[in-house]
C-alpha positions as CSV (number, residue, x, y, z in Angstrom):
1,M,-38.6,-44.0,122.9
2,R,-39.0,-47.5,121.6
3,G,-41.5,-49.8,123.0
4,N,-42.6,-48.8,126.7
5,R,-39.4,-47.1,128.0
6,A,-39.4,-44.3,130.5
7,L,-35.3,-43.2,129.3
8,P,-34.2,-43.3,125.5
9,A,-31.7,-46.6,125.4
10,P,-28.2,-46.6,124.8
11,R,-26.8,-45.9,121.1
12,Y,-23.6,-48.7,120.2
13,A,-21.2,-48.0,117.2
14,V,-19.3,-50.8,116.0
15,A,-16.6,-51.0,113.3
16,L,-14.9,-53.3,111.8
17,T,-11.9,-51.2,110.2
18,R,-9.0,-48.6,111.1
19,T,-10.7,-46.1,109.0
20,G,-14.5,-47.0,110.3
21,L,-13.4,-47.2,113.1
22,A,-12.2,-43.0,112.7
23,T,-15.4,-42.5,111.5
24,A,-17.5,-44.0,114.2
25,L,-15.4,-41.6,117.3
26,R,-15.8,-38.6,114.8
27,L,-19.3,-39.2,115.0
28,A,-19.9,-41.1,118.4
29,G,-20.9,-37.2,120.7
30,K,-22.8,-36.0,117.3
31,M,-25.0,-39.4,117.6
32,R,-25.0,-39.6,121.3
33,V,-22.9,-43.1,121.4
34,E,-22.8,-44.8,124.6
35,A,-19.9,-46.9,123.4
36,V,-17.6,-47.6,120.0
37,Y,-16.4,-50.9,119.8
38,A,-13.9,-52.1,117.3
39,P,-12.0,-55.5,117.6
40,A,-9.1,-55.7,119.9
41,R,-6.2,-55.9,117.4
42,I,-7.4,-51.9,116.6
43,A,-8.6,-50.8,119.2
44,P,-5.3,-50.1,121.5
45,D,-4.3,-47.7,118.2
46,A,-7.7,-45.3,118.6
47,P,-8.4,-44.0,122.1
48,G,-11.6,-43.6,123.0
49,A,-12.7,-47.2,121.3
50,T,-13.7,-49.9,123.4
51,P,-12.1,-53.2,122.5
52,F,-13.9,-56.8,122.0
53,D,-12.7,-60.1,120.7
54,G,-14.5,-62.4,119.0
55,P,-17.2,-62.9,116.6
56,V,-18.9,-59.0,115.6
57,A,-21.8,-61.7,116.3
58,G,-21.4,-62.2,119.7
59,L,-20.8,-58.3,120.1
60,I,-24.3,-57.4,118.9
61,R,-25.6,-60.7,120.7
62,S,-24.7,-59.3,123.9
63,L,-25.5,-55.6,123.6
64,W,-29.2,-55.9,121.9
65,D,-31.6,-56.2,124.6
66,G,-30.6,-53.1,126.0
67,A,-29.9,-51.1,123.2
68,G,-31.4,-48.1,121.4
69,A,-29.2,-48.0,118.1
70,F,-26.5,-49.7,117.1
71,L,-24.3,-47.3,114.5
72,L,-22.6,-50.3,112.4
73,F,-19.5,-49.3,110.4
74,M,-19.4,-52.4,108.3
75,A,-20.6,-54.2,105.3
76,A,-24.1,-54.5,105.0
77,G,-24.0,-58.1,104.9
78,V,-22.4,-58.5,108.3
79,A,-24.7,-56.4,109.9
80,V,-27.4,-58.4,108.5
81,R,-25.9,-62.1,109.8
82,S,-25.2,-60.3,112.9
83,A,-28.9,-58.8,113.7
84,A,-31.3,-61.7,112.1
85,P,-31.3,-64.1,114.3
86,L,-31.9,-61.7,117.2
87,L,-35.2,-60.0,115.3
88,R,-37.8,-59.7,117.6
89,G,-40.2,-57.2,115.7
90,K,-40.3,-53.5,114.9
91,D,-41.9,-52.1,117.6
92,R,-39.1,-54.0,119.8
93,D,-35.8,-54.4,118.1
94,P,-33.1,-51.2,118.5
95,A,-32.4,-49.3,115.2
96,V,-29.7,-50.4,113.1
97,V,-28.2,-48.1,110.7
98,V,-25.1,-49.3,108.3
99,F,-22.4,-47.1,107.3
100,D,-19.5,-46.9,105.0
101,P,-16.1,-46.7,106.9
102,E,-15.9,-43.1,105.4
103,G,-19.4,-42.2,106.9
104,R,-20.0,-41.2,103.4
105,F,-23.7,-43.6,103.4
106,A,-25.8,-44.3,106.2
107,V,-29.2,-47.0,105.3
108,P,-31.4,-47.9,108.3
109,L,-31.4,-51.8,108.2
110,L,-34.2,-52.1,111.0
111,S,-37.0,-50.0,112.9
112,G,-36.2,-47.2,111.0
113,H,-40.2,-45.6,111.5
114,L,-40.9,-46.8,115.3
115,G,-37.0,-47.1,116.2
116,G,-35.3,-43.6,114.8
117,A,-32.8,-45.6,111.7
118,N,-34.7,-43.2,109.1
119,D,-33.8,-40.1,111.9
120,L,-30.3,-41.0,112.8
121,A,-29.6,-41.8,109.1
122,P,-29.3,-38.5,107.9
123,A,-28.3,-37.0,111.2
124,A,-24.8,-38.6,110.7
125,A,-24.5,-37.1,107.8
126,R,-25.3,-33.4,108.6
């Protein structure tokens, strides 16, 4: 639980490539992900993916306030630039974990201890 929320906030996965999307969909059930998002150009190829249009930063911004965690299958630089303008504090921000497209590596970027990113990263690798 983050902050003073009574219920766990949803987790969202966002993938920017077909390989990342396949990995996100594979991990979605295991990681209790609410929705898996992918660009509209690749989402139709993957049942279970929710398409989005526009920059990924806009999607992340639209989900940020209600999110408990983001599992981001993209370059760390894209994740950092997307989240940076939204940061309010380690006790208020959702957990953010960045994965390589194949899901071999998971790096907790934000809210590691308080938000649970440190626990999410190794759990995904199991």
